[in-house]
Steps between C-alpha positions, in 0.01 A plus 500: 500500500820362345605173654853361534469262201410798270817685619708194435353463150580861418849483652611187309499668154688799642754266646538307177531824307772629734684169469476499122643857473782431750592141410826588324604739769425246774702234318788754450494597868499128608795436265702790629430398863589138431827585320591750777457245772682232313778743398517831692730653235213494261347816635819701510469822294782400263328176412161667461656754255670213325154332452365825357780547267479145389123522413516851342564360150233232539250751624575742208439213252198384698355846463551469122323161488213658701445766245466251222266279723287809546420512128428121491845414361815338626864572427725188499783695344570718805781290640677480152467875462665558837777254420550661157516837669773380730706380196416820302615733785820305538562497120435870474763589759756224442499490116349836390647701804179688574462681816231436767233738372513388133501132618195544715313673226600244244391210709166654596438566133580133440236393750231739364575382146451131602174595665393676178591189298299285743207731450533497130474116502208494748297804416559538121568144388266348757753239622397364834698677775653184649621390158624842399695564819626145517645538145660834605649323807673242286613769247655717761658201684691415184566842370678618826772231445582582132713824536742328751488140376320382806746660736421698818608861473767659717811720469748342267235305308633310190268571217413243227750669261791441746530865610472622864221726605651836602242622745407455864199551734425872567540541879185738482301213355606272787361744749145406377537147654747560772445836667317551833262787596592634848752202514191266570254476212633348174433721195314203321252514791437874446467431118234232582314736734477767228385253237240348731355843607487628138346183369258473790370852438490444128300174520280571797435873499481607135261443208787334317522234769118447515501445134781250523295283732180550307689377188607192688155441637294552181694641194199528276294696757788730556548565131132570457520748794773690315812350642794464266559134593773429246701800619450406856626141441795638309591732797475207736759304309727795449478571876580136573799500268643822633469377864671177407789698348517716815533176705772392269684821552483452882637143469788616277591781724500269802703212359728705279498262207278354233437153615321272236301340780394810675128474420462127571242537784362846436200390307373249746568716802336810338188301404475356850518853650220615256284201582540542878396858441154373422465378853614836665207680670273242344475695173507187288631697205852619385632803686846658524524531875389141534782394256756681715358336818524171316864552406577581862313183604715285267818682602432445873422139445811422295732704732366322801542162342849581402588616848367175645717311254197341318613294196488720182289234320214539738467870464282507190272242644455707820445812299241330288322355803472835675374661180232235460409540869473884487281496186289203623435675827396821340276353235373221726379744761341716233311193374386398842382857571324509160 
């Protein structure tokens, strides 16, 4: 006969497991409820759509970071790639007078090329990933300023030779960042949804995805089992660079100018999203949907703090504290259960 103490013993691990898997969602729900009570306007549909639009770029970049984490790497250049893409898109239209289609293709090619260069340094030349991508970050941060002499790019830009740039932003390009689907859902949110679904299927439901995680877990064993680990790691950085440039395109289309400071916080926020993703559903590994949830988590937190008029200088501290808490809760429960 099973007594009450046995049932309690069996129930406790199940409860801990459920708490571990839902920790981020519980914290997210509590934040939303708290902000809604303190400021009822927080849960209005316009504000919720504004949050999703604001986090779309961070989530796209976070998905790119996640892919490199899956192969045991890390891409520190992703914010610089996005910022360079903003400047490149603006330069292509303002100075070269390219249309929306050619601008988008050019910028996506730029991101893929940077990813390929990162892979060349890491895979072929065996430079540690942190050093390689950090070097690329500094290179791009300086390179994006040279064509305009350090100026932001907008219509009427005065070039270093004293001439005035003849072009302007293509209205079709601006639709990428400013249009609404059914007059409710911002197009960047739809772009994020497509990216998240495609990458989730690619990484979680295909042999390619299984090999990505196998490479990150044990590259030698994966190679001995027939996996093309060098090619997989190369693809991971190309995907990361391409997604970073896509995020830059969305930023450029939304603000309508090439701001030299446009990528200032993208790296840290996208990394935070990817790391929070480890705690989603208690997976304790990089995953694309977790990164998207992480980006929403950060977006809700910052939006709520802003609506409550919290000092700007406290926001990074609060964001870091919540990140530490979410990860500590997930891993701490797992250790206790183990």
